[in-house]
LOROVO-505430 format. One record per residue (C-alpha): residue in one letter; y negated, x negated, z. Coordinates in nm, 4 decimals. Each point is the difference from the previous one (the first is absolute). Example, Ala and Ser with C-alpha at 12.3 -4.5 7.8 and 13.67 -1.06 7.14 Angstrom:
2
<r><resn>a</resn><py>0.4500</py><px>-1.2300</px><pz>0.7800</pz></r>
<r><resn>s</resn><py>-0.3440</py><px>-0.1370</px><pz>-0.0660</pz></r>
//
This chain:
125
<r><resn>s</resn><py>-4.0769</py><px>1.9274</px><pz>-2.7412</pz></r>
<r><resn>l</resn><py>-0.0660</py><px>-0.3038</px><pz>-0.2115</pz></r>
<r><resn>s</resn><py>0.0988</py><px>-0.2416</px><pz>0.2713</pz></r>
<r><resn>l</resn><py>0.3160</py><px>0.1818</px><pz>0.0606</pz></r>
<r><resn>s</resn><py>0.0940</py><px>-0.0078</px><pz>-0.3675</pz></r>
<r><resn>l</resn><py>-0.0926</py><px>-0.3804</px><pz>-0.0106</pz></r>
<r><resn>s</resn><py>0.2269</py><px>-0.0624</px><pz>0.3079</pz></r>
<r><resn>r</resn><py>0.2995</py><px>0.1834</px><pz>-0.1734</pz></r>
<r><resn>v</resn><py>-0.0523</py><px>-0.2193</px><pz>-0.3102</pz></r>
<r><resn>c</resn><py>0.0081</py><px>-0.3171</px><pz>0.2183</pz></r>
<r><resn>v</resn><py>0.2907</py><px>0.1073</px><pz>0.1982</pz></r>
<r><resn>c</resn><py>0.2016</py><px>0.0845</px><pz>-0.3313</pz></r>
<r><resn>f</resn><py>-0.1046</py><px>-0.3231</px><pz>-0.1563</pz></r>
<r><resn>f</resn><py>0.0987</py><px>-0.2012</px><pz>0.3249</pz></r>
<r><resn>f</resn><py>0.3372</py><px>0.1783</px><pz>0.0176</pz></r>
<r><resn>f</resn><py>0.0964</py><px>-0.0259</px><pz>-0.3556</pz></r>
<r><resn>h</resn><py>-0.0876</py><px>-0.3688</px><pz>-0.0592</pz></r>
<r><resn>s</resn><py>0.2011</py><px>-0.2739</px><pz>0.1548</pz></r>
<r><resn>d</resn><py>-0.1230</py><px>-0.3100</px><pz>0.1892</pz></r>
<r><resn>f</resn><py>0.1684</py><px>-0.2587</px><pz>-0.2440</pz></r>
<r><resn>s</resn><py>-0.1782</py><px>-0.1052</px><pz>-0.3052</pz></r>
<r><resn>h</resn><py>0.0645</py><px>-0.2208</px><pz>-0.3070</pz></r>
<r><resn>s</resn><py>-0.2360</py><px>-0.2115</px><pz>-0.1999</pz></r>
<r><resn>r</resn><py>-0.0764</py><px>0.0582</px><pz>-0.3655</pz></r>
<r><resn>p</resn><py>-0.2037</py><px>-0.2530</px><pz>-0.1990</pz></r>
<r><resn>t</resn><py>-0.2716</py><px>0.1413</px><pz>-0.2036</pz></r>
<r><resn>g</resn><py>-0.1790</py><px>-0.2783</px><pz>-0.1895</pz></r>
<r><resn>k</resn><py>-0.1916</py><px>-0.2218</px><pz>0.2141</pz></r>
<r><resn>r</resn><py>0.0632</py><px>0.1527</px><pz>0.3475</pz></r>
<r><resn>t</resn><py>0.2972</py><px>0.1569</px><pz>0.1669</pz></r>
<r><resn>v</resn><py>-0.0062</py><px>0.3484</px><pz>0.1249</pz></r>
<r><resn>r</resn><py>0.2116</py><px>0.1214</px><pz>0.2842</pz></r>
<r><resn>r</resn><py>0.1311</py><px>0.3632</px><pz>-0.0536</pz></r>
<r><resn>k</resn><py>0.1837</py><px>0.1987</px><pz>0.2582</pz></r>
<r><resn>r</resn><py>0.3489</py><px>0.1042</px><pz>-0.1164</pz></r>
<r><resn>p</resn><py>0.0782</py><px>0.3623</px><pz>0.0597</pz></r>
<r><resn>w</resn><py>0.2612</py><px>0.0572</px><pz>0.2750</pz></r>
<r><resn>y</resn><py>0.2352</py><px>0.1663</px><pz>-0.2509</pz></r>
<r><resn>r</resn><py>0.0383</py><px>-0.3289</px><pz>-0.1889</pz></r>
<r><resn>h</resn><py>0.1171</py><px>-0.1919</px><pz>0.3099</pz></r>
<r><resn>p</resn><py>0.2995</py><px>-0.2295</px><pz>-0.0823</pz></r>
<r><resn>g</resn><py>0.1942</py><px>0.1356</px><pz>0.2831</pz></r>
<r><resn>l</resn><py>0.0118</py><px>0.3481</px><pz>-0.1493</pz></r>
<r><resn>k</resn><py>0.1997</py><px>-0.1362</px><pz>-0.2802</pz></r>
<r><resn>e</resn><py>0.2511</py><px>-0.1765</px><pz>0.2309</pz></r>
<r><resn>y</resn><py>0.0418</py><px>0.3039</px><pz>0.2256</pz></r>
<r><resn>s</resn><py>-0.0124</py><px>0.2618</px><pz>-0.2935</pz></r>
<r><resn>r</resn><py>0.3099</py><px>0.1912</px><pz>0.1143</pz></r>
<r><resn>f</resn><py>-0.1527</py><px>0.0473</px><pz>0.3418</pz></r>
<r><resn>v</resn><py>-0.3304</py><px>0.1099</px><pz>-0.1576</pz></r>
<r><resn>i</resn><py>0.1817</py><px>0.2590</px><pz>-0.2207</pz></r>
<r><resn>a</resn><py>0.2098</py><px>0.1272</px><pz>0.2949</pz></r>
<r><resn>a</resn><py>-0.3157</py><px>0.0644</px><pz>0.2052</pz></r>
<r><resn>m</resn><py>-0.1804</py><px>0.1738</px><pz>-0.2816</pz></r>
<r><resn>l</resn><py>0.3044</py><px>0.2067</px><pz>-0.0667</pz></r>
<r><resn>l</resn><py>0.0176</py><px>0.1147</px><pz>0.3657</pz></r>
<r><resn>d</resn><py>-0.3705</py><px>0.0926</px><pz>-0.0436</pz></r>
<r><resn>v</resn><py>0.0522</py><px>0.1942</px><pz>-0.3166</pz></r>
<r><resn>l</resn><py>0.3234</py><px>0.1919</px><pz>0.1247</pz></r>
<r><resn>g</resn><py>-0.1754</py><px>0.0676</px><pz>0.3404</pz></r>
<r><resn>i</resn><py>-0.3079</py><px>0.1553</px><pz>-0.1787</pz></r>
<r><resn>a</resn><py>0.2216</py><px>0.1973</px><pz>-0.2373</pz></r>
<r><resn>a</resn><py>0.2081</py><px>0.1400</px><pz>0.2862</pz></r>
<r><resn>l</resn><py>-0.3106</py><px>0.0913</px><pz>0.1926</pz></r>
<r><resn>v</resn><py>-0.1654</py><px>0.1786</px><pz>-0.2902</pz></r>
<r><resn>v</resn><py>0.3210</py><px>0.1865</px><pz>-0.0985</pz></r>
<r><resn>g</resn><py>0.0565</py><px>0.1052</px><pz>0.3617</pz></r>
<r><resn>a</resn><py>-0.3457</py><px>0.1211</px><pz>0.0464</pz></r>
<r><resn>v</resn><py>0.0348</py><px>0.2024</px><pz>-0.3306</pz></r>
<r><resn>l</resn><py>0.3128</py><px>0.1505</px><pz>0.1180</pz></r>
<r><resn>e</resn><py>-0.1475</py><px>0.0684</px><pz>0.3462</pz></r>
<r><resn>s</resn><py>-0.3057</py><px>0.1745</px><pz>-0.1404</pz></r>
<r><resn>h</resn><py>0.2056</py><px>0.2767</px><pz>-0.1800</pz></r>
<r><resn>p</resn><py>0.0790</py><px>0.2633</px><pz>0.2654</pz></r>
<r><resn>d</resn><py>0.2157</py><px>0.1973</px><pz>-0.2456</pz></r>
<r><resn>w</resn><py>0.2826</py><px>-0.2488</px><pz>0.0069</pz></r>
<r><resn>e</resn><py>0.1806</py><px>0.0111</px><pz>0.3263</pz></r>
<r><resn>k</resn><py>0.2335</py><px>-0.2854</px><pz>-0.0726</pz></r>
<r><resn>a</resn><py>-0.2741</py><px>-0.2067</px><pz>-0.1384</pz></r>
<r><resn>t</resn><py>-0.1811</py><px>-0.0317</px><pz>0.3303</pz></r>
<r><resn>v</resn><py>0.3084</py><px>-0.1680</px><pz>0.1630</pz></r>
<r><resn>d</resn><py>0.0097</py><px>-0.2314</px><pz>-0.3040</pz></r>
<r><resn>g</resn><py>-0.3688</py><px>-0.0612</px><pz>0.0018</pz></r>
<r><resn>i</resn><py>0.0290</py><px>-0.1067</px><pz>0.3687</pz></r>
<r><resn>i</resn><py>0.2865</py><px>-0.2395</px><pz>-0.0852</pz></r>
<r><resn>l</resn><py>-0.1968</py><px>-0.1464</px><pz>-0.2905</pz></r>
<r><resn>i</resn><py>-0.3156</py><px>-0.0469</px><pz>0.2222</pz></r>
<r><resn>i</resn><py>0.2085</py><px>-0.1892</px><pz>0.2532</pz></r>
<r><resn>a</resn><py>0.1767</py><px>-0.2077</px><pz>-0.2565</pz></r>
<r><resn>g</resn><py>-0.3337</py><px>-0.0822</px><pz>-0.1654</pz></r>
<r><resn>i</resn><py>-0.1373</py><px>-0.1178</px><pz>0.3365</pz></r>
<r><resn>i</resn><py>0.3115</py><px>-0.2195</px><pz>0.0549</pz></r>
<r><resn>l</resn><py>-0.0383</py><px>-0.1594</px><pz>-0.3312</pz></r>
<r><resn>l</resn><py>-0.3724</py><px>-0.0244</px><pz>0.0169</pz></r>
<r><resn>i</resn><py>-0.0359</py><px>-0.1926</px><pz>0.3246</pz></r>
<r><resn>p</resn><py>0.1831</py><px>-0.3147</px><pz>-0.0935</pz></r>
<r><resn>g</resn><py>-0.1320</py><px>0.0133</px><pz>-0.3584</pz></r>
<r><resn>v</resn><py>-0.3641</py><px>0.0023</px><pz>0.1192</pz></r>
<r><resn>y</resn><py>0.0619</py><px>-0.2663</px><pz>0.2626</pz></r>
<r><resn>f</resn><py>0.1669</py><px>-0.2385</px><pz>-0.2487</pz></r>
<r><resn>t</resn><py>-0.2606</py><px>0.0668</px><pz>-0.2627</pz></r>
<r><resn>f</resn><py>-0.2782</py><px>-0.0759</px><pz>0.2419</pz></r>
<r><resn>y</resn><py>0.1782</py><px>-0.3220</px><pz>0.1206</pz></r>
<r><resn>i</resn><py>0.0444</py><px>-0.1128</px><pz>-0.3627</pz></r>
<r><resn>i</resn><py>-0.3668</py><px>0.0574</px><pz>-0.0841</pz></r>
<r><resn>m</resn><py>-0.1020</py><px>-0.1896</px><pz>0.3183</pz></r>
<r><resn>a</resn><py>0.2249</py><px>-0.2781</px><pz>-0.0819</pz></r>
<r><resn>a</resn><py>-0.1306</py><px>-0.0233</px><pz>-0.3646</pz></r>
<r><resn>h</resn><py>-0.3491</py><px>-0.0055</px><pz>0.1613</pz></r>
<r><resn>g</resn><py>0.1022</py><px>-0.2930</px><pz>0.2113</pz></r>
<r><resn>r</resn><py>-0.0879</py><px>0.1609</px><pz>0.3265</pz></r>
<r><resn>h</resn><py>0.1044</py><px>-0.1713</px><pz>0.3116</pz></r>
<r><resn>g</resn><py>0.3338</py><px>0.1204</px><pz>0.1374</pz></r>
<r><resn>y</resn><py>0.1216</py><px>0.1400</px><pz>-0.3361</pz></r>
<r><resn>r</resn><py>0.2433</py><px>-0.2262</px><pz>-0.2107</pz></r>
<r><resn>f</resn><py>0.2206</py><px>0.0678</px><pz>-0.2765</pz></r>
<r><resn>e</resn><py>0.2608</py><px>-0.2455</px><pz>0.1554</pz></r>
<r><resn>t</resn><py>0.0557</py><px>0.2475</px><pz>0.2874</pz></r>
<r><resn>l</resn><py>0.1082</py><px>0.2860</px><pz>-0.2562</pz></r>
<r><resn>f</resn><py>0.3579</py><px>0.0535</px><pz>-0.1020</pz></r>
<r><resn>s</resn><py>0.0347</py><px>-0.1238</px><pz>-0.3593</pz></r>
<r><resn>f</resn><py>0.3174</py><px>0.1696</px><pz>-0.1184</pz></r>
<r><resn>t</resn><py>0.1220</py><px>-0.3193</px><pz>-0.1334</pz></r>
<r><resn>s</resn><py>0.3137</py><px>-0.1841</px><pz>0.0914</pz></r>
<r><resn>n</resn><py>-0.0609</py><px>-0.3601</px><pz>0.0906</pz></r>
//
């Protein structure tokens, strides 16, 4: 039980902290601190893409929840059809949203094979 909890903490710490770091002078010696993944400079440059991915996640989850609520009420006959449509729309929105959110997090961590430069930037050059 304790080892399982420690392994979860280690996995969460490893996942939410990136591989790049910056130095900060503190008196006589320099301390290297890891910068969190959500402060990666690439996130600011590709902010429109990040917002679009998060919006797909939020809309997909909302459509799934509303569809599940409509599907759970057997008294509403038309609501079951609407519920199925919303569940399918939620899945369609959630799949690319989760994929790109995962890609963004891995690129911010600096993982091999994931780079911000391969993402569409929504800017006209």
